[in-house]
N, C-alpha and C positions, 0 to 999 in steps of 0.2 A: 744330675750332680753338677755343681758349679765347676768352673775351670780351676779355681783355687783349691777346691776340695780334691779334684783329680790329681793336681800336683802333689798334694800332701799324701794322697793314697799311693801314688807311684813311689814317692820317697820312702814310704814305709815298706814297700815291697823289695827295694834294692837300690843300687847306686844309679842315680839319674844324672850325675854330673860328669863322670868320666866318659869321654867319647869312646865309642867302639872302634875297632880297627876298620879302616877304610870307610869311616862315616861320611867322608866327602862323596862317596858313590851313592849315597842315599838320595832317592828321587822323591820329592814331596811336591804335591800339586798345589796345595793352598799357599798363598803368597804372604799373608801377614805373619810377622815374626813370632808372635805369641803362639799361633797355631802350629807353626813349624817347630818351635821349641818343644811343644807338648808331644809331638810325634817322636822327636829325637829322644826325649826322656823315656818314652814308652819302650823304644827299641833298646835303650841302654839297660833297662830292667831285664830284658830278655836277651842279653848279649850272648848267652850260651847257644842261642839258635843260629848265630851268624859267625861263629868261630871258624877261621880258615883251617879246614882239616885236610887240605891238599887234594890229591886226586881221588881219595876214597873217604867219604864221610863215615862215621860210626854207624853200625846197624841199629835199627830201632830197638828201644828197650822193651817193646812188647813181644810177646811170644808168638811171633808171626814168621812163617817160613813158606817158601814157594815149593810146592810139590809137583812132580811130573808123573802122572799116572799113565803108564804105557800098557797096562793090562798084561797080556801074555805075549806081547811083541818081543821078538828076539833082538838082542843088542846088534847094532850096526856100526861098522867102521867104514866111512866113506873115504874115497881116495882124495888126498889133498891136492889142491890146485897149484900149478906152477906159477911163480911170480918172477917178474924181471928183477934185476938186482936192486933198483931203487925201491920197487914195491916190497921186496923182501926186507929192506931196511925199515920200511914203515911197519911191517908186521913185527919185526924184532923189537922196535922201539915201543910199540903198544904193549907187547907181551911183557917186557921188562917193567914198564910203568905199572901195569896191573899186578904183576908179581910183587913189586915193592909195596904197593898199596894194600895188598891182601885181598884183592878182588878175585884173583885166580890163584891156583896152586898146581903143582905138578900132578898129573893123573897117571893111573895105571890100570884103568878099566877096559871094558870091551866096546865102549861107545866112542865115536869120534866123528866130527863134522868139519867140513872145509872152511877156511877163512876166505872171505870175499872182501875186496877193496872197492868201495863205491866212490866215484868222483863227485864232489859237490860243486855247486855253481861257482864258488869262489876259487876253484882249482885244487882245494885241499882234498885229501882222501880220508874217507871214513872207514874204520876197521869194523867189519861185521862178520858174523858167523851165519852160514847157510843152514838154518834149522828146518828147512821144509820137510825133509824126510822124517825128522823127529816129530814135528807137528802133525804129520799125517797119521801117526800111530798114537798120538796123545789124546786121551779122553778130554773133551772140551768142557771147560768150566762155564756154566750158563750165567754167572753173576753179571748183571747188566751194567753198562755204562749209562750215565745220564743222557737223556734226549736233549740235544742242543736247543731245540725249539722251546722245550719246557724250561730249560735253564734260563734262556733269554727272557721269557715271559715273566719269570720271578723277579727280574731286575727293574720292572716298571715302577716309576716313581722315585727311584733312588737318586740321590744328589751327590753323594760322596762314595768313592770307590778306593779300595786298596787291593793290590794284587800281590800274591806271594808265590814263590817258586822253590821247590825243594832242590837241594844240591844233589845232582846225580841220584834222583829219586829211587830208581830201580835198585841201585847199589846199596840202598839203606835197608833192603830186605834180604835175609839169608836164604840160601838154597838148602832144602832139607838134606841132611847128611846122606840119606839113602838114595837121593836123586842127583847128587853132584856129578857122578860119572856120566850121566846122560847129557850134561851140558858140555862135555869135553870137545875140544877142537884140536886139529893136528896142524903142526908146522914142521918144517924140515929140522927144527931143533928139538922137537919132542911133542908130547901130549900134555895138554893142560885142561883143567876143569874149573868152573866158576864156584866160588864160595858165596857170592852175592848174585842176585837175580839179573841175568843179562837181558839185553834187548833181543827181540826176534822170536821169543817163545810164545806160542799161541795163547797161553793162559796168563801171561805176565800182566797185561792190562787189567784183567779181572782180579788178580791178586792185589795189585796196587790200589785199584778203586775200592776194594773191600777194606783194605787197611785204612785208607783215608776216611771212608764212611764211618768206620769204627772209632777212629780217633776223634772225629768231629760230630759224632752222633748227638742229636739234640740242637745242633747249631746250623746244620745244613738245611737249606731252603727257608731259613728264618734270618740268620745272620750272615751266612756265607754260602757259596756254591763251590763245588769241587768237581773238576773234570780231570781225572788222573792227577798229575802234579801241579796243575794250575788251580790256584785258590783265589777267589775274589770275595772280598768282604764289602758289603753294601749297606748303606744307611739312608734314612729319609729325614734325618735331623741335622743338627749342627755338628761342629768338630768335636764337642765334648762327647756326644753320643757315639760318634764314630770311634774315638779313642777307646771307649769302654768295650765296644764290639770287637775291635782289633785285639784288645787285651785278652778277651775270652778265647779267641782263636789261638793266639800265641801261647797262652797257658796250656791249652790242650796239646799243641805241638811240642812244647817243652817237656811236658809230662811223658810224652811218647818217645822222647829222646831223638827227635827228628832234627835235621839240620837244613837251613835255608840258604839260598844264594842271594846275597845283598844286591848284586848288580841287577837282578831281575825284578826287584821290588818296585812298586809305584805306590806311594802312600798318599792317602787323602786327596785324590784328584777328582776333578769334576767331569773329566772326559778321558776315556781310555779305550784301548782295543782289547777285545776278549773273544776268542773262538771265531775269529774272522768277521767280527762286527765292531762297530763303534758305539760305546755306551756314554750317555750323558743324561742330564736332567730332562732333556727334550725327548728321550726315548732311545730306541735301538734302531740302528740303520746299518746297511752293509758298508764295508770299508770302500772308500772311493777307488782304491787301487784294484779292488775286485770288480767294481763296476767297469773300470777301464779295460781290465783283462777280458771281460765278457764282451764288451763293445768291440774290441779289436781282435777277437778270436777269428782266425781264418776259417774259410769254408772247409769243413771236415772232408777228408779224402777216403776215409775208411771207418770201420766200426770202432777201432781204438780211439780215433779222434772224436767220434760222436760221444763215446763214453766220457772222455775228458771234458767235453763241453757241457754235457748234462750234469756232471758232477760239479763243475765250477759254477754253472748257473743255478745249481740247487741251493746256493746261499740265499737266493731270492724267494724260495718256496713259501716261507712264512709271510712274505710281503705281497705275494701275487695270488689272487684267487684263480683257481683252475690251472695251476702251474703244470700239473701232470698232463692235462689235455693239450696244453700248448706245445709240450714236448713230444707228444705222441707221433707226429710225422717223422721225427728223428729217431725215437726209440724203437719204432717198428722196423727200422733198418737193422736192428740188432738181432732180430729173430732169424733163426736158421733157415726157415722156409721162405724168406723174403729176399729177392734178388736186389743187389745194390743199385739204386737209381735215385740220384739227387735231383729234385725238381723244385717247382715254385713253393710247394707246401713246406718243404724243408728250409728253403730260404726264409720263409715267414717265421718258422719256428726259431731259426737262428737269431733273428732280430727281435723276437717277441719279448724277452725279459726286459731289454732296454727300452723298447717302445712303450711297454706297460708302465715302467717306472717313470719315464719322462712324462 
């Protein structure tokens, strides 16, 4: 379809002239003005996807709920944790924000789990619920997440990419009314339970991936790839073809009543980051900052640090033949029947990923 015909087609679908709110935040990779204008017109047609809904986006229009199957496990009410005054203010602020947004409601059930405050690298504090005890009695959902290596292989030959990110994606899924009380958490001000799917539940990723696969069925692995709330649309043609493919995805998301975060978009770019890798017309390669992190990783002093290194270096697995064998001198130290002894073989394994890449 020609560019002129696409402009007409978009105009028939909706308002392509009135800018969306915060359109200045839109990141577009292509540099020529005609192509940039085309992408803006497309987003304006689907402006309902980027409406600022505050802290809590509306739930999906689809009949999807998160269930928590605990079998015959008895309800549990765990002791709440003590927090310093400043930490308690963080808890109270988060609770009030979620109450106002409709993400949580007051509870009166027999389940309850403690609040945990996790410090982030930037010094901010993340509000979390410790659901480990609940997860231990929850029957696991075997719905699979995509394999990252297969996902990356599908992108070979693509020259244009668009990434989309859902606004508070988990909160766009309701918790089944029969299971809300199982999500409850305790604070010194009371008991609260989630109406939307919270982070930390063992089957939350499976529920979310299932929703996204359902919404984009027939498009995944052909037009787009989905890993939880990260969506990448890829094409092997020009901007016209790319706009049509992006429109197909936006139409599905709109029909499902889902909401996107404009700040996280990257439209029609020739180079982007995705799942720890850099994508371009030249192919897929590890991010340089990960290469540096592996190169500068200090000599592990215990099993925990070995696990960290092997996980980090694992980004190279698809690029290095025999990766598992290279790591074996280190991974054998993780066995219970092996005494910790770091030697020359482990030093070689520590430098192997970088040496092979170079």
